[in-house]
N, C-alpha and C positions, 0 to 999 in steps of 0.2 A: 546495540541494545539487544538483549536476549530475547528470542521469540519461543514461547512455551506453548505447547499443544497438549491438553488434557484429553483423555479417551476413556469412555465407558461404554456400556451397551447401547443405550437408545438415546444418549445425549439429552435426557430430560431431567435427570436427577443429580447424580453425583458429579460428572464432569462440568455441568454448567455452574453448580455451587462451587466447585474448585476454582473454575474460571473467575467467577465473580468475586469470590473472596480474595484470591491472589491479586486481581486487579485493584481492589480497594486498598488491601493491606500494603502492597507495594507503593502505591501512591501516598499513603500515609508516611511511609518511610523514606520516600524520595528515591526509590529504586526503579529506574526506567526498564520496563519490560513491556513486550506485546504479548498478549494472551488470547488464545482461542480454545475451543473444544469441539469434539466430534464424537460420533458413536460408530461402533463396529457393526451394528445390526439395527439400522434405522433409516428413515427416509428424510429428506429435507423438510423444514417447515412445521414440525410438531412443536406445540408450546411447551415451556418448562413446567414440570408437574406443579400442581396447586401447592402441595405440601413443601416442596423445594423452594418455591417462591416465598412462602410464609417463613420459612427457616431463614431465608436471606433478609426478608423485610425486618425480621427480629434484630438483625445486625446492621440495620439502616442501609440496605442495599436494594435498590429497585432494579432487578435484572429481568429484561424482556426479551432475552434471546430465544431463538428458535433452534430446533435440532438441525444438525449437519451430518450427512453421512461422511464417514471417513473416505478420503480419496488421495490420490497422489499429490495434488497440489498442496494439501494441508501438511502432509508428511515432508514434502520437500522444503516447505516454508519454515518449518520448525527447526530450531537449534536443539531443543530438548522435547522429547515426547514422553509424557507421564501418564501411565494408564492406572486405572483404579484396581485392577486384579492382575494376577499372573496370567489368567485366561485370556484377558484382553491383550496383554503383551504378545502372548503366543500367537493369537489371531492376526494381529498387526503384523508381526514378523514373518508370517507365512505369506502374507500379500506383499510386504515391503521389506524384504530381507536386507536391503541396502541400508535400513534405518537401525540396524542392529547396535551400532556404536552410540546411538543417541536415545535409545527407547528403554525405559525402566518403569517399574511401577512407582508410584508416587513415594510410598514408604521405602521401598528398596533404595531409591536415589536419595532420600533424606538420610537414611542410616547407612549409605555406602561407606565402606572402610570402617565399618564397626566390626566387632568380634565375630558376628555372624557371617561375615563374608567368606571366610575360608570354608565354613560349612556349606554355604550356598553353592560355592564353586565345585565342592565335592558332590553335592547332590545333583547339580546339573550334569556333571561328568557321568555320574551313575545313570541318570535319565537318558543321556545320550547313548551310553553303552546298552542299556536295556532295549531302546528302540532299534539300534543297529542289530542286536541279537534277535529280537523278534522278527525283523525283516528278513533275517537269514534262516528263520526257523528255530532259532535257539532261545534260551532264557537265561536269566541272571543265576549265578551260583547262589547257594544258601547263604554263604558269607556276604556277598554283595546285596542280596535281598535284606538281609539283617541290617547292614550298613545303611541302606535306603530308608528303611522303617525307622531306624535310630535318628537319622538326620531329619527326617519329616517331622518327628516328635520334637526334636530339639530347636529347630528353626522357628522364630516368631512368624506369625502370618503377616504377609505384606499386603493382604487384600483389604479393601474398604468394602464392607458388605453393602449389598444392594437394598436400598429402602423401598423399592418400587413396590406399590400396592399396599404398603404398610401404613401405619398411623403417623399422625403429625409428630408424636414423640419419637418414632423410629427415624424420622427425617431429621428431627432435631439432633439426635444422637449422632447420626452420620454427619451432619453439619459441624458438630462439635469436634469430631474425629478429624474431618477434612481441614478445619480451621487451625487445629493444633499442629497438624502436619505441614500445612502451608506456612505457618509462622516459622517452623524448623526449616523449611525449604528457603524462605527469605533470609534467614540467618546464614544458611550455607551460600547462597548467591551473594550476599553482601561480603562474606569472608573472601570469596572467590574474586570479586571485583577488587576488594582492598589489596590482595596479592598481586593483582595484574597492574595495579597503579604504580 
């Protein structure tokens, strides 16, 4: 059984919605999963935001979870760690570099092996070179900087925008985006299971 951990900032909006949606949709499709969520900048025990709960209720989900701070136990437990943004992914990997092979943004994982992958790899290589050069007192060449900017424009965003503090409409829009992506995640997991059988 695959164990999936969703990660966002406070674990009161996006990751609990992703957790609850994946749990419900996987059960409906008969795909066995264990799902949890956590936050990179939170404390244990905060309630799920009122608007996130409402967006889930509109989908017939009664989610009463509480926030959980990201920790070693959660990361070790997971077979797959899916963050809501690239910033969450970078934070997580700073603390848990051993999780690099199983950590992606949700959208990055769903669209893995798409045409954007080569661009993403080139962009990550340029970022690495930039950080190395900066650490040594140097900087990117004009050509490298131009490539970096072009790739940033070309690659679609793999972030799910934080609705925190926003209107119910903003939470509803976020829930729709997460739900659509979670459905694609289930398609991918279902295909992977079929290939292993």
